[in-house]
Every structure is written in C-alpha cells, then in structure tokens.
N, C-alpha and C positions, 0 to 999 in steps of 0.2 A: 517455649524455649527448651531445649535438652543439652545437656552439659558433654553430649556427644555430636554435636553440631562442631564444625570449625568457624574459629573466632568472626570471622565477617559476616557469614548468613544469617546473625542478628540484626544485621544493619539494612541488609536488602530491603526496598520496597516495589512488590513484585507486581508487574504489569498487569489488569483486570481488561479482561478482553470485555466484549459485548456480550450481553444476557442469549443465553441459548434458548429459548422455553421451552418446557415441556408440553406445556396445551396444546391442544389442537384448534383449527380454527382462528388461530390468529394472524391477523395483517403485519408480516415481522417486518418492518422498516427498520431495521437497528442496526445493522452490521455490515450493511453495501456488500451483501450476497446480490449476485445476478438473478433479475426473475427468469430468465430464459436457463433451459437446461446448457449440459454442453452439447457440441459440436457429434452430432449422431457417428462420424468418422470417427473419433476418440473414444466413446462408447462402446464401439467396437473392435479398436484397436485394443483397449482394456478386457476385452472380454475375451479374446482370443489368445490372451496370456495367461488365462488359469485355465491350466492345465497340470501336468505332470511335470514338465521343468519348473514347475515353482520352490521344486525340492532345492534348484540350484541355485545360488547365490546371483543379483543382478550385475549389470557393466557397472564396476565402478568408479566409471570414467563416464556414464553415458553421452555414450559417444552417439548416439542415434538423436539424443534430444538437441546436445550441443551440435550437431547437423543441420537441423531442423531451424535452432535459432539462425545460424549463421549465415543459414539460406534464405531466409526471411530478413535479416536484417541488411545481410551485404558485407557482411563480417568473417573473420577468420575464425576459426574454432577454439583456436589459442588466446581467441580475445572474450570466451563466451565461458561463464562460471555457472552449474546447477546445483541446488539445492532444494532442501527438506522445508518449502515455504521461503517468502522470502526475507520472513523473520529472521530463518536462521542464516539466512544470505548475508542479512545484514547482522548477525552478532558476530561473523566470522569476522567481517570489516571491521567491525568497532575492535574486536579483538585483535587483526593481524596490521591495522592501515590506522586507527586512531591513539594508540597508547603514544602520546609523547610528553614533552616538555610542556608545550603551549596549552591551551584549552580548545578545546572540540568548542565549535560553533554550529547552532542551530537556532530556531526558532522560537521564541517563550510561546507560543501558539501550537502546534506541531506534533506531531504523532506521539502517544506519551509512551511509547516503546525506547524512544532514546534516551533520556532519565535513566529508565531501569538498567541499561546495557551499560552506563555512565556507571552507576553504582556496581554493577557486576562486577565491571573489568577494572574498576578503579581510574576511572578516563576524567580529568578535570574538565570542566566544560563550562562555558557561557550560555545562557538564554538571550537571544537578542530579540528586542521588542517589535511587534508589527508597526506597521503605522496603522491610524486612526482608520483606516479602512480595512484593515488585515489585511494588505501586502506587506511583501518581505522589500525592503529597502536596500538594495544591492550595495550602495557607498557604505553600508552599517557593519559590511561583513572583511572590509578594505583596512584591516587590521592583524597585526601577529596570529596566528591559532596553528591548530596541532590538527587542522582540518576542519571541514563544512560538511553539512548534512542537513536537508530539508526535501519534504515531500514535493512534486509537483505533479499534479495542483496539490496545494497543501491540503493537509488533513488536522483537524475539523472543518475548515474555510471553504474547498474547493475551487481558491482562487488558483490563478494560473501566472508560473512567468515564464516570459516569452524568451526564446531561444537569446534574441542576442541581449538581455540582462544575464542569461547564464554564462554568457560566451566573458558578458564585462567582469561577474566574477571570477571567472576562470581565470583571467589574464590580472586581476588581482592579489589572486591566493596560487601564484604558477608553482610554490614548493611544497604544499599542500592537497593534500587529496580532496576534491569535491565530489560528494555522492549525490545524486538525483536520485530521489526515491521517488518511481515511476508507477504508486500499485494502480493510480486513475487513468493516465497520460489517453489510453486507446478512445476517452469519453468525450472528448475536444482540444485537446494538444499536438504538438510534435514534439518527436520524442529528442532530448539530448542523444542517444545516439550516434545522428549523424556526426554528433561533434567529436566521436573517441580517436579518429584516428588521429586529431588536430591537435588534441588536448591530452597527453600523456596522464596527466594529473588527474582525469576525468573517470570514474565510473556512476553506472547507471544500474540502478535495480528494478528490476519488474515482479510482478506477479499473475500466475494464472487463475486467483481465485477469483478474481473482479471480470476484467473483462470476454475472459476463455469459460467461466462457467465452472472453475472446477477448484473452489474453494474447499472441499471435501478429500483433495487428490494432494493438497499439500506442494506444490512446486513450488520454486522461486529461481530465478535467475540475476546474473550479473554480465555486462556488457563494458569493455574497458583494454586499457593498452594490458598486453601481455605479462609483463611487470607487476600489475595488479592483480591481476586472476593469479599468476602465479602464489601470490602474499594467501590466497582464499586457499588455493590446492594443498598449499603446506598446512593450514588449519584445518581445514577440512579431514585430510588424509591422518593428522593427529587425533583430533575427535571420532569421527564414524567415517570410513572408507566406503560405507552403502549408506549414504542418506536417502536413495531413491530406489525404490524396488520396481520392479519389470512391468508391472501394470503401472506406474506412475512415467514410467519411462516413455512407454508407449502411446499411452495416452496422451499427455502432452506434447510429443512428438506430433499426435496425427491434428491435436489443434493447432497448432503452428501452422501444419498441411493445409486447414482445410479455411483456406482466406476469406469463402464465399458466405460462408457461415457468419464466421467473425466478426466482418464489416455487417454483415445483414442484422444482427442481436445490437451490437453498437449502435448501428442508428436508430435501432426500435428504442434503445432507451434514451439514447439523446432527444428524439421527438418525445419522447415520456417528458423527459425532463423539462423542457420546454413548456409541455401542458401543464406542467405541476408547477412549476414557478408564477405562469399565470395565473392559477388558481387561488395559489397562495398570496398571492399580490391585489387580488380579488378581494379576498379578507381584509386584508390590510397589514399583511405582514412585510416588514424588509429581508428580500432577500438575496444573500452575497451573492455575485458574479460566478457560477461555478461551471467546471470543466469536468468534472468529473459524475460518477455514478448515483449522485446524491446534492443536496441541498442542505444552507445555513441558513437557518433562520428566525428571526424575531418579532413580536408582536409589541406595538407600543404600549398595549391596555390590558395586556393580559402576561403573566408569572408564564417562565417556561416551563419550571417543574410543575404549575398547578395542570397546564398544560400535556404535558407528558402524563399525568396521572390519569386527567381524565378521558386521555386518549386510549390509555390503557383499560379502562374500565369500560371501554366502548370497543375493545378487543384489537386496537393499534398499537403497535408496541414502535417507539423512535427513540432515538438515542439523545441524553440530556445530561452535559458535562457542568459538573460546580464549578470550573474554575473559575477564577474572579470576572475577569473580563470577557469570558462567552458562558454566564451564567443567564442569560435572559435568551440563550438560542437553544433550537433545536437541530439535530442532525439529523433529518428525511430521506432514509434509502430511498430510489427512485423505484419501485415495482412494477406489474403489468398495470396497464390503465384500468384495470378491476381493483386493483390492490388503492391508487391513486385516487380514484373517486373515492374508495372508502374510507380513505383519509381525510379527503377535502371535505367530504360530508358529514367525519364524527367532528372534525375543527367549524363547521358551521354553527352543527348544535352548541359546541359549546364557546 
C-alpha cells in the first residue's frame, strides 16, 4: 500500500486469471483456449497489415469489423460495439449501464470478474444462488434490480439457459438491462442476438478468444439496441478511442467471414467434448451438462484439489476453484484428441 494511491484502490480485490505456465510440454487444459489455431484467412489478413501503415492510427470505429459482425448476425452496424477483448466490453457495460440505485443481479457461481467490476465501479450487487443442479432459476431474478448479467453457457459450470428462459427473464425486468455474456455460446447453444430486435433492454456480449481461436488477439463484441451501443461508445471514447489495432480489426473481420473454418473447428471441439464426458463418466466422475468448450466434473471418492495436484505432476493442468459450493469440481478445457487422452490416462493412473 502506498500513500500515493487513490483511496479506493486499497479496497479492490483484483481478478485472478488462469495460470499461463512458462514450462513447455504441458497439456494445458486450464484456460478454455481453443486447441485449434485461428482461421488461415484471419492469419493472412493480419499478416497483410504488417506494413508501413502501422505508423498510422487504426480506424477508431473499427467499421470493417462492425460490418463483418453485422453481416454475420443479420443486424445493423449501429447495433454492434467492439472492444479490446470481451472483458473490456463488459467493463464498459458495468460502467455505463449498471450504476443504479437497485442492485445488479448475477449468479453466485459465475464469471469471477463480475464482482471485481462491481468493486471497481462501486456497484451494489447481489449474487443469486444457482439451484442444486447448478442451474439458473429465472424466477429468482423477478425482483427489483439495477440490471442482470450472467454467462450463457454459465462459467465455470458450462450449463446452458435456453432462449425461452432468457425471454422470460427479459419480460420480468423490462426496465433494466439484461446482459447475456456469450463467451462459449458457439459450442452448443443458440445466441440471444436473435432477440435483440424484440427487446431493447437486451445486450449480448461475445469474444473471439474461444470459438474463433483468437485469445491472443483480444477482441470482444456487443450486440444490442442502438441506445445501449451508444452508451458503450460514449464510455469507450472517454477512455480509449483506439482499443483495436489494425491487425486485430483485419484478423477479427476475416475470422467472422470464414464461416466454414469456424463451423468445422467448433464441431471438432463438440465431438471431443462428448468423448471426454464419456471417458470421465467411465472413471466414475459426475459431469455437469456442458454447452461450452470445457466440462465441470467431480469424483465422489477423490478430492478435487488432490486430483488437480496429481494431474499437474503428470504434466496436465486443469482449473480448480476453491469456492465452497464447487470446491470438489475440476473445470477441464477440451483439447485435441491427443491432449484429451493424456488427461484421461493421467486420471486413470490417479
């Protein structure tokens, strides 16, 4: 602690990202990265931007990328916002849409950045308990609130809320923003972007880090009513007018344009997920139903922390959370078939 800090800094509890180990030859299944590389067209588009034009600022509006997103989802460019990773997009939403007198609502087991942003921006919030099957109960959110946010599929559980349930949630809170955080939607769910023209209080965020294999590029998007997008633009242009560089704009746009590669790699992950679930169940694990590129599993006879440590000794890294309700679960990213087999072999030996 320093005397030079602003007073609020000492009370912040920062987000702790998943480990990015420096060791080589590890089977890294802890941060939900895609095991398959980006679209070759995206790589070519980024390489084409490495030229003398890097001396010039990028397009502050990222018009090429917004158009690619709008074309992909069948919306207007005025309904699209882009930022430096979905975490930045979420930060702007918390700052611009959730600072109200009533509390922001989100699940008690959810993306751990949500309470961090509440602390950063001084947002009153309440965490709503998932049910015994780790599912969101829509009726629990039908009360006064200053906004609602949840991942879909949820993280770290991987459980999916269907669109009809999201509609019921929207109808129950017509006077506050409902933000659906779709970081993993492409691995087994239907995007709520289909509802944005019907519900002006709906904002949907996505990332290119997972299904489009661009975690190293840092690109996130939001889609919603133009009034919500304008609020995000006002925050962005009061914070950083150039959040995306030339390579990010070109690569992200090309990734949206290459539908065939996107669909192929998503299906590979989905197929691998089903094989991993079967393998884990064969070893006695309980696995929650997942629509993401990871699974959430626990073993009735083995301590999760002990398993995680044992896997690490064998060169396999998974994510273990210490939160009380989920302390006996492991979150396991879906890797290549070879990585997945290495995981199952290591678990078998444990």
